[in-house]
N, C-alpha and C positions, 0 to 999 in steps of 0.2 A: 166262314174260315172266322179262324178268334185272332186274336191282338196275342203279338209274340211279345214275351215276358222281358225283353232288354239285358237278357242277357248273352253276352259275348265270352268272356272265356270260359275257361275249364278247371276244375282244380282237384287233385286226386284226394284219395280219401281222409288223409293229413292235413290237406287244407292248402296243400301246395300249389303253386297255379302249373299247367301242366297244357303239352301239346291237343286240343280240340279234335284234329283228324284222329279215327278208332275208337274214339273213349266210347261218343255214344250217349255224349251228354247233351244237355240242352245246348249248351255252345259252341257243339258240330253241326246240329240238326238244323237251329235257327229256325226252327215253327212256328206259322203263323205269320200272320200282316206284317209286314216291315212299317216303321214308324214314319209318317213324314216327318219330314227334315224343313225348317223347327217345327215341331211338333208345335207348340202353342204361339198363339196369335194372343198378342194385348190389346186390349180393346178398352182404352179407359181405366176401372176398376175392374173387370170385367176380362178372363180369360177363356181365351175360344179353344176345344181340343182339337184339332185339327185331322189326330186321330179318331177318335169317338163321336163329333159333331158336340157332345157336349159344353155346355158354357159355367167358369165357377167364378166362381168370385176371388177375385184377386188376392184378398185378405183371409186367411184358413181361420184367423177366428175376431167371427165381428163381436163372436159376447164379450169376447177378451176378461174371460172364468168359464169355467164347467158345470156345463149342466146335467138336472137329472134329463131322461132320455122323452120324460113329459113334458118338463119344460123342454128342450133342445125344440121338439117338434111344435110345442105353441110361441117359443122366438121364431122358427117358422113363420107362421106365421103372421105374428107381429111385423116382419118384414113386409109382404105384404099388403099388409093394410098402408102401408109408411109408401108404398112403391121402391120400394130401394133399389136402387142405381137405377132407376126406372121400368121397373119391373113387378107383373103381381102374382109370376108363378114359381117363384125359388120353392126348393123343398129341397126334404132331408134325403141326401144320393141313398138307395138302394145299395145293399154290399157287392156284388158285382161293378156298379159305377163303381162305389168310394173304390175297392181294389184295381181298378184302370186305370187311377191317378203313377200304381204303384211301376219303380225301376228295379229288376232282383237284385240291376248289379250296382247299387247303389246303398247309404245305407245313412242313417241321420242328419237329412231324413233321407226316408228312401223316393223319391219323389228324382226323376230324368233329371237330368246331369243340368245344368243353365236352365234352373224351369221361376219363370218371371213369379210363382207368387212368394206373400207379402207373411210375416208372425205364422210361421208353419212350428205347432207344437208338436215337441216329441216324446211323445204321448199318446191317448186313445181319444179315435174321434167315431163317433155313432153314426151305425148306416138306417135305413130307417126299417132296416130287416129286421122279423120278430125272429129266434133263433125257436124252433120246432120240437127241438127235446125240451125245454123248457120257457114255453112262451112269457115268463117273468121276466127273463134276461133277453136280449138283443147281440147284435150281430154286429162286432166296431171292430177296426184296424191301426195297427199301433207304428204310428209314424217310425220312429226309431228303427225298424227293422223287416215293415211289411208281417208280424203277424197278424193275421184274423182268429178273432175264437171270438165268445160271448160273454158279454157281463151283463150284470139286474139291473132294470132298467133303473131303480134307484140310486145304481149311481151316480158318480160328475165326472162327466166328459166333455168332450169340446165337438161343433161340429164345423161339417164346412159345405154353409148353400149350395145346391146346381143350378142350371134349368136346362128347359130341352129333351124333345126327347129324344134327341140322337139319329145316327143314321145310321139303324139295322146291324152294327157291328153287334151292339151287347145287346144278349140273351135275358129273355125274363129273368125269374128268378127262380119261377116254382109257386110262391105264395100267394094265395088268394085268396087268405083271410085277414081281419087286421084286433090288435089286441091291449090289452088296457097295460098298465103298470103290475095288477096283479094277475095279470095271463088269460083274462077274463073276453072273450072275443065281444066283438065290439059291432057294430054299423062302421062300416068303410067313409062312405062321404063325409067329406070335411077331415079325416081324419091328418093327412097325411104321411099317409106308410105308404113302403108299398103295398099292400096286398089294396089301396085305394087305385092307384096310377098304373101298376102292373108295366112299369116300360120299360122296355127291347124287346126285341123278335120276338115272335109269338114260337112255339112250336109246334111242331104236325104231328099231327094225329094217324097215322101212331109214329112214333118217335123216333121207335126204334126196330132194325128191322134182322131176323136171325139171316147170315150166311155160313150155315155149316157150322162150325169152332169158332166166327168170326157175329161179330156183332153190329153192323152199322147203326151209328147217330145220325139222323136224317140230319138232326141238326147243327151239326157241325161238320160234317161228312166222314169224321174219323170213325176206321174199324174197331174195336177193344177187342180181345180175348173173354170169350164167350161165360166158360168157367174157370178164373182166376183161382178158385178154389183148390183147383186141384194142381195145382203149382204149389212146390215147394216155401217153406218158411217159417217159421221167421228169416229172414235177411238182411246180410249187410248192403250195402247201397251199393258197394264195389261186386256181387254176389247178383243184386238184382239186376245192373245195367252189363251186368256179364251175360245170365239169364235171356234177357231179352234178345241181346245179339246172337247167343243160339239160337229162340223161334225164327230168328232172320237169315241164320244164314240157310237153316235147315225147309228156308219155305215152310215157315207150316201152316198147314192148314190152304198151302195153295198162295200161299203173301210172303212174299220177300220183304216187308218194307215193317216190319215189327221194332221194337224199341221201346224203351221206357218214356210214360209223358213227359209234356213238360210240368208245372205249375198250373200255369192254365188250362193246357188240354183235361188233364187230372179231375180239377177241379169248380170244369163246364160240364161234367156229369150230376152236379149235385143238384138236387129238388131242396132247393129250403122250404118246400111244409113237408114235408118229413125226416124220420130218422132212426137209423137202426134198422139198417142203412138209409143212409140220406138219398136216394133215389124213387125214381119215378113212381106212382103202384105201377104193377102191370110191366115191369122191367124181367126182360127176359135173361140175366145174370144171375148165375153162380158163385156168389160170394161174400163172405164173410164179414162181417159190417168192424171191421179192424183199419189198421194203418195202412198205407200205400206210399213207395217210394216213391218221389217227381225224380226227375232227368234234373230238377235248377236245384246247385247247391246256394245257403245261408250268402248273404253276399256280407251278413252281417257277424258270420264265424265260418269259413271256409272248411272248417273239416267240420261242418253239419251240412245235411241237405233239407229240401220242405218238399213236406210230409199233405196224403192228406187224411184226418181222421175222419173214418167214413161213419161212425157210427153219427156221428154230432157235423159233420161235412167242415170243421175247421181246419183251416192253413195252419197251422205250428213246423218243427223243426224235430230234426231226430238225428242224432251223432252219428255219421258215416260209417265208426267200426263196429257198431254194433247189432246184436242180429235181434232186432226190434220188430222189423218191418217186412212187410209182402210185395210183392210185385204183380203190375197191371199191365202188361203191355198194349201197348193201339199201337195203327197201323194208319198211313191217308190212303186215298184214293188214288 
């Protein structure tokens, strides 16, 4: 199971709040694991996330200034050498771990309401995951509105230390190699990157099982349309919601629970070792490496909705009235 996005409200294509019932949106289905209440437990200068089992530095800016990606990895190593807060296993979070802090119904910062963190900067934070589409870049998340993209490793961003292996809710990213700032593959031992630790729930082999017009993801237990490339598009956001609702009403492929996926579900398909498309090698889908609408509204600007850019594996936003992206319906078993 995946965690919920945090979104509970629904908004029309003009950004106006609307009733969730019958909307087909994230706020109607509330799919995923419900967050514990309270979600965070403060233990001195460390915050334990009761949803994921990870422990975060309460200080979200321990360096006090931005660093390059390589400098951020070195700064984490220095924290461990100094037994920062009594621990020697601090690390830079991978992109899935960093995204797990996001609440998609908050902004400035895009963290759960009432969070206990201090010194959160409304800017980019590094992950330990290199961008497969260009290994001179690494993934980062913007705390103002939760956008996830990639930036040059010689750029200056902040870092947020994390500890622990988690409780198995979060999956592995798929990244198994490690890269230096120039994009060259390097030995993983001691580098502090995602490819060294590979934290998260391991992927089953094979990961995907074809069931006629659907594909079961054995990692998340979600069923995806096998041939989204055959669907019409590009669509507006409302058209994408309607298309998924039409499949649900028709019980396409014998399945009566089709819907537009929320952002966490859509992002769960990404293999961080791949690009164009950012899907695991040998996947059974007939899909174009384009952008796909999610059912999750951008709370930063509610006439926009979240989109997965499948060529890169990035999470951005699209203007709801624009015929800009495609639909990739999902169903639950």
